[in-house]
N, C-alpha and C positions, 0 to 999 in steps of 0.2 A: 211331719210324717207321723202317721197313726200306726197303732199296733194291729188294727183290724183291716180286713180286705174290702170292707164296704165303702165304696167311694161316696155314698150319700151322707155318711156320718161325719159331721163337722166338729166333733168334740176334739179337744186338745189334750194330749197326753204328755207326761213328763218322763224322760228316760231316767232310769235308776243311776244313782251315783253322781247326778248332775246338780249343780246349785242353781238357784233362781235369781233373776235380776229384773230390774225395771227397764222398760223400753225407753230409749232416748227419744226426745222430741225432735221434730223436724221431718222434712220430706225425704223419703228414701227412693233411690233409683238403682238400676242395674246397668253397669258398663262392662263390655267385653274387651278384655285386653288381648292383643295378639303377640305371639312370641315367634321365635325362629322355628324352622322345620314344620310349619303349619300348626303349631300348638296355639291354643287360646284358653282364656280363663275369664269366668264371669265374676265381677267384683261388685259388691253392694256399696253404694256411696250415699252419703247423707248431706243434705243441704240445710244449714241452720240460718234462720232469719234473725236479723237484729231488730230488737223491739225498741220502739221510740216511746218514751214515757213523758207525758206532759205533766208538769207539777200541778197537783190538785185534782187531776183526772185519772189517777192510777186505778185501773180496774181491779176488781177482786180476783183473787186467784181462783182459777177454774180447777175443777176436780179432774184430774187426769185419769183417763181410763186405765184400769189395771191391765198390764200386759205381762206376758211371760217372756223371759229371755234367758237363754242357756249361757252359763259361764263355763268357759273351757276348763279352767283350773281354779282352785280356791285362791290362788295368789292373785288372780285378776279381779277380785272383789275390790270395791272402792276402799282406798286407804283412809280417806277422811271420814271421821265419825259424823253422821247426819243427825240433825235434831228430829225427834219423833214428830211426824206429820199427823194431825188429827184427821185430815181428809183421807190419808192412806189407811189409817186404822179403821175408819168408817167403811171404806170400800172393801177392806178385807172381811169385815163382819157381814156386809151384804153378800159377798161372794160365798161365804160359808152358809148363809141361810137360803141359798138357791136363787136369790134375786138376780135379775139381769139389768144391766144398765147400758144404755147406748152411749157410745163415745168413740169417735174416730172410726165409726163403721165396723167395730169388732163385735162379734157375737160370742159370748162366753157361756159356759155351762157350769153346773155345780161341781166343785172339786171333790174328788174321791178322798177316801181316808188316807191313802198313801200320799197323795199330793198335798193334803192338809198337813200331814206329819212332816213331809219334806220341807214345806214352807215354814212350819213352826221351828224345825231344826235350823233352817237358814236364819230366821230371826234371832234365835238363841245364839247362834254363832256370831251374828252381827253385834249383839249385846256384849258377848265375851270379848270380841275384838275392841269394842269401844272402851271397856274397862281397862284392857291391857294398854291401849294407846294412851288413855288418861294417865295411867301410872308411868308410862314411858315419858310422857310429856312433863310430869312433875319431876322425875329424876333428871331429865335434861335441864329443866329450869334450875334445879339445885346445883347441878354441875356448872352451869354457866355462871351462877352467882358466886360459886367458889373460885372459878377462874377469874371473874371480875375482881374479887377481893385480892387474889394473888397478884394480878396485874397492877392493882392500885398500890399494893405493898412494894412491888418492884419499882413502880414509878416514883414512890416516895424515897426509896433507897437511892435510886439513880439521881433524883433531884438533890438529895443530901450530898451524894458524892460529887456532883457537879458544882454544888455550892462550895464544898471544901476546895475543889480544884480551882474554882474561880477565885476564892480568897487567896489561895497560894499563888496563883498567877498574878493577881493584883499586887501581892507583896513583892514578887519578883520584879514586876514592872516598876514598882515604886523604888526598889533598890537600884535597878538599872537607870531609872531617871535621876536618882541622886548621884550616881557615878558619872553620868554624862549630862551635866547642867547645860553645857553649850548646845547640845542637840535639842534639849527640851526648850531652851529659849528660842531656838530657831523654828521650832514647830508651833510655838504659841500663836503667832499671827495667822497661820493657816487654820488652826482650830477656831480662832475667833471669826474667821471669814466663813467657816462652814456652819457656825452656830445659827445665824439667821435663816439659812436654808432649812436646817432641821426644824427650826421653830415654825416656819411657814408650812412645812409638810405635815406637821403633827395635827393641826385642825382638819386637814383634808382626810387624814387617816381616821380621825375620830368621826367625821361625818359619814365616811364610808361604812363604819362599823354600826351605825344606827339602823334599826329596822325600817322597812319600807313604809309602814303605816304609822310611823311615829309622829308625823305632822297632822294627824287627824283624818287621814284618808280612809278609804274603804279597805276592809281586810281583804286579803287576796283570795281568789277563787281556788277551786280544786286544780285547775290547770296551772295557776301561779304557784301552788304549793310544791309542785314537782320541780319548779325552777328556783325555788327559794334556797336550794342547797348551794347554788353557785355563789361566788363572792359578790357582795353588793357593789364593789367598785367596778366589777366587770360588766354590770347590766347597764345599758344606756337608758335614758329617760324616755325617749320617744316610743320605743316598743312597749313600755309599761303603760303609757297613756292609751295607746291603741287597744291593748288588752282590756283596760278598764271600760272603754267604750263598747267593746264587744260584749262584755259581761252585762252591761246595762241593757243592751239591745236584745239579749237572749234570756231575759228573765222569764218570759212567758213560755218558752220552749227550750228545754234542756235535754240533752242526750245522756243517758245513763252509761257510764263507761265502766268496763270491767277492770279489775286490777291489772295493771301492766307491770312489766319488768322495770325496775328502777333504772332511770337513765344514768349512763356513765358520767361521772363528774367531768366537767370541762377542764382541759389542761390549764394549769396555773401559768399565767404569763411570767416571764423572767423577772419583770419589774414589779410583780404583785407584792402583797404584804407578806411578811416573813411568817413562816410556819412556826417559828419559835417566838411568837409574839409575847408570851408570858414570861420568857426568860430574858434576863439581862445579860447581854454580851458586851465585850470590850468595844466593839465597833459601834454598837448602839449607844453605849455610855459616852463615847467620845464624839458622837454625832457624825461618824463617817459612813453611815449606812447608805444614804442617798437613794433609798428605795431598792437597792440591789440586795441579792441574797447574800447572807452573811456566811463566813467560813464555818465549817463544822468543827466540833471539838477535836476530832481525830486529826483534822488538817492542822489545827493550831498546835496540837501536841507534836506532830511531826516537824513542824516548822521550828518549834523550840528546841527539839532534840538535834536538829540539823545545825542550829546556831551554836548549841553547846559543843557539838563535835568540831565545828569550825574553830571555836576558841581553843579546844584541847589540842588540835593539830598544830596550832600556832605555838603553843607553849611546850609541846612534847619534845623531849630530848632524845638524841641518838643513843641507843643501848649497844654497847660493845660486848660481843660474846666471844667465847673461846670455841673455835670451830675445829673439830677433830677431822682430819683429812686422811683417808687411806690412799693407796697408790693409784686408784682409779675411782671416780665417783661420777654419778649422773648430775645433770644441771638441776633437776627437780630435788634430788637429795641434798645438794649443796645449798639450794635456796631454803629448804626446810631447816637445815642446821644453822643457817644464819638468821632465820626468821625474817627473810626478805621475800619479795615477790619474784617468782621465776622470770617474769617479764623483764624486770629490772636487770637481772643477771644476763638475759639474752641481749638486751640493749647494750650492755657494757661489752659483751663479746662482739656485737656488730660494730661498735666503735673501733674495736681492735682489728676488724677485718675478718672475723670468723662468723660464718653463717651456720648456726647450730640450732637444733630443736631441743625441746625440753627433756627428751629421753636420751639424748646423746651423752656419751661418756667422755670425760675430759681427764687429763692426767693431773697428778698432784701439784705440779708446778703452776699450771694454768689456774687451778682452783685456788692456790695460795695467793696468786696475784689478784684474783677477783675479790677474795675475802679481805685482803689488806686494802684494796681500793674502796671497799664499802665500810671500812673502819672496824674490822674485826681482827682478833688475834688468831693465829693458826697453830695447831698442834699436829705435827706429822706422825703418822703411825704406818706400820707395814703389816703384811699378812703374817709375818712371823711372830707378831705380838700375841697371837692366840696361844703360844706356848709359854708365855710369861707366867711365872709363878708355879710352873709345873714341878721343877726340881730345885727351886731356889729357897725352899723353906728352911730356915735355920732353927736348930734345936737349942733350947736353953741348957745351961750346964747343970742346973738343979734337976732336970728331967732325965739326965743320962743315967743309964744302968749298964752293968757289965753284960757282955754278950759272948757267945761261944766263938772261938777262932775258926776261920775258913782256911783250910789247908788244901793246896793243889799239888798233886803228885805228877811230876813231869820227868821226862827222860827219853832215851833212845828206845826204838822198837826192840822188843824181846829182851829187855833188861829186867823184867819182873815187877813192873809197876802194879798191875792188876793183881798179881799173885800176892804181893806185899799187902795190898789193901784187903784182899780176901782173908789173909792171915790175921789182920787186925779185926775185921768184922766177923771172922769165923763163918764165912760164906764161901760159895764156889761160883763166883761170877765168871771167872776165866774159862770154866768148862763150857759155858754157853756161847762163847765167842767163836765165830767161824774162822777156821784157819789158825786158831790159837792166838790171835792178836786182837787187841782192842780197837774197834772201829767206831765206837760211840763215846761221847763224853757222859760221865755219870756223876751223880751227887748223892752222898750218903751222910748219915749222922750217927755217931757212935758215942757211948758213955764210957768214961774212964774215971774211975774213982769219984763218981757223982758229978763229974763235969762233962759237958758235951763238946764234941769236936766234929766239925763239918768237913768232910773230905770231898774233893772234886778230882775225879780220875780222867785224865786226858789220854788220847791215843798217841803213840810214838811214831807213827808212819810219817814220812816226809810230806805227804799230801794234807795232813791235818794240822798245818801250821796255824790256820785261823782259829781252830779249836784251842790250841795251846795259848794263843794270844788272848782269847776270851777268858780262859781259865786264869791266866796270870793277872788280868785286869781286875777280876772279881775276887781275888784272894788276899789273905793277910800274910800267910807264910807259904813258901814254896819248898817242897821236898824234892830234891834232885836225886833221882835214883840212877846209880851207875853200877853196872855189872863189874865185879872184881876181876873177872876173867876176860873182859872185853875192853875196858877202859873208856875214855872219852870218845864219843862218836859224833857225827855231824848233827844229829837231832839233839844231842846233849848240849852242844854249843848253842844251838838255836834256843833251847829252853833257858839257858843261862842269859841269853840276850833278852828274851821276853821277861824274865824275872827282874833284870836290871832296869828294863824300861818301865816296869810297874812299880819299881822302888820297893820291892818286897824282900824281906830277909830270907836267906836260903839256908836250908838244912840239908847236908849231903848224906844220903843213905847209901852206903856201899853194900850192895846186895850180892847174893850168891857167894858168900865167903866159905860156904861148906863145900863148894866144888873143888875138885883137884886142879891145881894150877892157878888158884885165885891169888891175886897180889894186890891188897888194899893200898900199899905204899905206892904202887905204880899209878893208881887212880889219883892219889893225893898229888903226886908229882905232875901228872898231866893237867890237873886243875890249876896249877900255878900259871900255865900259859894263858888261862882264861881269867887271870887276876882273882882267883879264889884261893885264899890261904886258909887252910883248916886250923883248928885249935891245936891239934897234935904237932903242927909245924910252926906254931907261934902266931897264928892268925886269929881272926875273930869269927870264922865260919865254923858252925857246929858240924861235926861229922860223926856218924854212928854206923858201926858195922852190924849188919843184920842179915838174916837168912829167912826168906819167906817160906822155905820148905820145912825147916826145923823150928822156926819161931824164935831163933836166937836174936836178942837185941831189940825185940819189939817193944818191951816195957820201957826200956831206956829211950827209945825213939818217941814214945808217947809222952814221957816225962819231959823231954826236951821241947816238945811242941807246947805243952802247958806252960813250961818255964818261959818260953819265948813269948807266948801270949800275955803272960803277966807283965813282962817287960814292956810290951806294946801298949798295955792298958786299954784294951778294946772295949768301947762303950757305944751304946745306941739308945735312942728314945723309943720304947715300945708303945707309948701312948700317943700315937699320931697316925696320919694316913701312911699307908705302906708305899715303899719304893724298893725297887730291886732290878734284877737283870735276868734276861732269858738265857739260860744255859743251853737248852736244846728244845727243839719244837718238832712235832710230827703230826701226821694226819691219820688218826685211828679210824678204822672203818665203822666201828660201833659207837665210839665216843666222840668222834669229830676231831677238831683241832685240839691238840694237847700240848701244853708248853711247860717245860721244867723251869720253874722260877726260883731264884735264890733271893730271898727277902733280905735287904740290907738295912732298911730303916722301917720303923713302925710295925704294925701288926696287920696281917692280911686275914680277912674273914670272908665267909661265903656271903654273897650278895653285893660285894664291892664292885664298882665299875672300874675296870682296868683299861689303860692305854699302853700298848706295846708296839712301838714303831708306827706302821700304817694300819694296824688292826686294833680293835677294841672289843670288849666283851664284859659280861657280868659273870662273876665267879659262881659257878653252879656247884662245884665240888672241888676238894683239895685232897690229894693222896700223897702219902709218904713213899719212901723207897721200897717198902714192903707191900704196897697196895692198900694200906689201911687208910680210912678217911680220918682227917683231922679237922677239928673245929676252928682252929686259928693257927697261924704261922707267924712266929715272932722273928726278930732279927737273926740272921745267919741260919735260917731254917729253909732247906730246899724242899719244894713241894711240886707236884704235878697239878696244874690248874686246868680245869675244864670249863668251857663256856665262851671261848673266843669266837668271833665271827669268822675269822680266817686264820690261817697258820702264820704266826709272826716269824720274823727272821731271828736266827740265833744271834745273840749279842745285843738285841734291842733293849733299851731301858724301859722299865715298867713303872708306872705311877698310877695311883688311885685318884680319880677325879670325882667331883661332887654329883654330877648328873650325866645322863646320856647325851644331852644337847652339847655339853662341853666336849665330851668324848668324840662325838661325830664331827664337831667343828675341827678338832685337832687332827683326826685321822683324814678328813677330807683335804685339809691343807697339805698333809704329808703325801697323800696319794697323788695330789696334783703336782707336787714337786717331783715325784718319781716319774710321772708321765712326761713332764716337761724335759727332764734330763734324758729320758729314753728317746724322745722325739729329736732332741738335739744330736744325740749320738747316731741315730738312724739316718737323719737327713744329712749330717755332715756339714751343715751350714756354718758351724763355728769350729774353731781349732787353730792351732798354730801352723806356721809354714812347714815345720817338720812333720806334723801330722798329715798335712796335705800331700807332701812328698811320699810318705809311707803309704797313703791310700793309692797313689798313682802306681807305686811298685806292686801293691797287692792286687792290682786289677787282673793280672794273669795268674793269680794264685789259685791252686786247686783246693777246694774245701770238701771236707767230709762231714755232711750234715747228720745229726743224730738227735734223738729225743731221749732225755735222761729222767728217770723216775727213781727216787730213793725212799727209804723208810723214814729218815729223819732229815731235818734241814741241814744239820752239820755235815752229814755224809754227802748230801747233794752238793753242798758248797765245796767240799774238799775234792770230790771227783771232778767237778767242773774246772776247778783251778788246776788239777793235775792234767786234764785233757788239753786245756789251753796252753800249757807249757810244752806239749809234745811237738807241736808243729814247728816249721821253719819258714823260710821265705818262699818256698815252693808249694808246700801243702800245709794244711792245718785243719783242726776240728772246729766245726761250727755247731754249737748247741742251740737247737731251735727252741727247746723248752726244758727247763730244769725245775722239777716240782717234787712235791712230797705226796706219797700215797700210791695206791695201786694204779695199774695201767688200765685206762678206760677207752671207750670208743672214740672220744674226742682226741686222745693222743694218737690213735691209729689214723684218724682223718688227717691230722696235722702231718704225720710222718708220710702218708701217702702222697700229699701234695708235693713234697720235696724228694720222694723216693729215699727216705732216710730210715735206717734201722732204729729200733727202740731198745734201749738199755735199761734193764730193771735190776736195781741193787737192793736185795733183800725184800723185794715186792714181787707180786704176781699179777697177771692179767686176768680179768674176769672172763666169763664164758662169751659174752657178747663181743668183747675186744678180741678174743682169740679167733672167733668166727670171722670178724671183719678183717683181721690181719691176714688170715688164710685166703680170703676172697680177694683182697687187694695185693697179695704177694709181698707183704711187709714182714721182715724178719724181726723176731723178738728174742733177745738174748738175756738170760738171767745170770746174775753173779751174786756171790756173797762174800767174796774176798776182793779187796781193791787191787791187789797185785795182778790177779788174772784179768780184771777189767782193763787196767792200764796197758798190760802187755798186748792184749788183743787189739785194742784201738791203735796202739803203736805199730803193730804188724800191718793193720789195714792202711794206715797212713804211709807206711813204707812201700806198700804195693802201689800206691798212687804216685810214687816218685818215678820220674823218667829214668830209665837205666843209663848207666854211665857207658859211653862209647870209647873203647880203648883200641888203639891202632898199633899193630905189630909189624915191623919191617921184615921183609923176606929177602929181597935182593934186587940187583939192577942188571939190565941188559942193554947193549948198544946195537942199533939197527945198522947192518952193513949193506943190505941191498933190499929192493922192493920187487916182488914177483907178482905178476898178474895171472891169476888162475881162473879159468872159466867156472861158472856156477859157484864160485867161492868169493871172488873179489881179490883185493890186495892182501898179500901175505908178506910179512916182514921177516927177512932172514937176519937173525940176531946172534950175538955172542954174549953169553952170560959172563959178566965181568965181576960180579960180587954176589955172594949168597946163593940163593936158590930161587927158581921160578916154578910156581905151582899152578896147575890148571884150575880155573874157577876162582882164582884170587882176584883181588881188586888191583887195578893198575892205573898209573898216571903216565901221560905222555909229556915229556919235558923237552922243550926246544929252546936253546939259548938260555937255559936256567929259568925258563918260564913254563908253568904248567899249562899245556894246551888242552888236554882232555883228561877226564877222570871217569873210568868205567870199569867193566869186567873183561877178563881175558877169555875170549871165545874158543880158540883152538891153540893147542900146544903140540907140535910134532917134532920128532927127531928123525931125520930122513923121511920115510913115508909112514912111520908108525906113530900112533897116538900114544903119548906118554903122560904120566901124572906130574912129573917134575923133572927139571933139568938142573944139574949141578953147575957150579962155577967153572969156567974154562971150556965149556962145551957150547956147540952151536945148536940152534933150534929155529923152528919157524913158528911165528905167533900171529894171531888174528884177533882184532878187537870186535866186540859186539856193537854193531850199528855205528861203526866209525871206520873211514877209509883214508883219511888224510894223514898219511905217514910218509916220512922222508928219511933218506939215509942220513945218519949222524944223530938222529933223535935218541934220547935215553928213555927207556921204559923202566919205571919204578914199580915193583911188585910188593904188595902189603896185604895183611889180613886184619879185618875189623871184628872186635869182640864186644858183646853187650854184657855188662856186669851190673847185676841188681844192686840197688842202693838201699841203705837202711838209715833210720833216724838215730 
């Protein structure tokens, strides 16, 4: 295509930005290809002819006519560097001088300056590419040489390693041959028989390795050189002779062949020569090759290792292990602990008639039988072993140090226990108590002449028996407070029983001696019935007359406490992990679960991990009775501990463990035990015959369901115990939930399911709970005195009792005659023989001393008038309601029924 519009101009132009190339030789033609949808395309094809060159008659190379050919992209330029052709350079000079040369029928013109510049640039680019390719070729050769040297070094190292391995193997073979002389002697004839065969095969292999022209023959032609790579042993002799004859006949005329792709090597036959010909193997040395392929080194190594393992299995002895067996274990875990295969364990079970899988759980007895059958010893453990070492740590006598005494104040309600403690502490705790009575257990510590004393104040109400029991168990000395004007009361006797059960010494504090009518000697006398003999009466029980109001005798009481503690020689080890007891627990809205802990051993510090019953936690803070934070709590120090995960039960033992994992393990076990016990109680699947009969009797029992929420754990426990004691065989209180903390929506939801009221003791419901209770119609009652709560529940239970039916006799009447009156029916003419007969009363019809009918008296007339009653000795007419079978001589008994309300 030209740039001008003159069709007569035959000059050739070159587009800008295009490279030049030489025209390929050969005939060209055009072929049109057809495609789908009527499309077609013209394609230029070129046919190349094969030249036949006769030796000695090669024509001189002809000068090819210069042609121009456009290269699409620079990358399509020939990659191979071409040698500079003198004819091409001469033609280029002729083209530049304007000369024309005929060739292939092309007519050329003189190149313009732009075309000459483009051609010069193309030649320059070709030269640059040639230089770059030459450098690349040199670098490639260097890299290949380095790789060849590296491969040679690796081959030498591998050969050295194989030589060492071979020497080692030969030494082992020699040792094995020395150990087994008989087997060696038996193998000697076989080796001697194989030796001639190997000797005959060796000359054949040597002849096969000789070159084809070693016998003076003609060197192979080009065609034979491509086949010379095949093994000589694989080439037959007849084809070789034929190829030599063909070469002699074709000396005059030979075709020039272009370089062809190297033929793929023929597959080596199985019986061919060994590829490790240069290496000496055991099989080759012993003559056992027989022309077959020898084993590889890896195969020989595996075979030797297998033989060694076989020898080890023969001499291996059974190892007996001590297997720790819990109450239940899987087959896989049992096999792992015995270091046995699980398949062997399953086989043993199948022999015993049990078809089990690897993940099935078996009991400890079955696991013990299996372990003993397999030759192991067994050590049985239980789930309770997780608590081992929790409270069994013994203290050395050299580490013990004196500690403050723990004193518990006990006695009857309103005998002045808290007032006495306030007088000692110079505080006013009693003024903050609702109703003027103590309903919480408290722990305090006071200083007396440089010595510390820990006091535990317990409530005196009958419902707080558990609190008094906990106080007695955790104390060293019990102070029994008895009012001088009241004497020994029921809770006083209970406190004495708790103190004796705890084996704690008792100090009797006779309080309220300042009141008029106080008689301390009366108190001492009444204590004799409880086997308490005071010192003033020749006994060993200390008694002190005190007055909490005036402070009289308080110093003497403190002196007696310190004196008693010196006699007891109270000691503890402060340099160990802490142990103690939970005095009280509550759920604070801002601080979460809070437990009052009395430390008994060791020292409690912030950051320690505590376990208390079924709850655990990390100590975040510790507060004393005044709300001040303390850094550490030694023995006999009461503190409020913050950081528990849940609210522990009052009376739970507290211990410090080493990490959270141990704490979780212990609490999980305890919670699981609690759930199992609760499920057993709920299902009623277990129990004695007496319990089963009681449950049958309680089937028709009316229950009063309720939800109880209190401020502290001790109060909730005391209220629940008091309510459970209120019922009888007909009615009783059923506590759906007894918890600590405020009333929440979940409590209302639980109560609405059973239509139960909610009882709040010193707690309140939040806004959401109040709205939900109003919506559901659930009653919420608030109390701050336990007396009022117990009385209201008692009244509610009394209202559920069926009223008592009381029958009052009125009189008797004898039927003399029966009258038939229209529109009325039968009317009995009677004579009142005893008492009085009233209208509307209940009557019984008695015939021959047998009650025939019981109903109501419908009509009572005297003559023709309706009357309310008829006295004895008078006649009357009577009619029954819905009953007509009356006969003369029957007796009518008249009585009145009264409903009387019952109380608990």
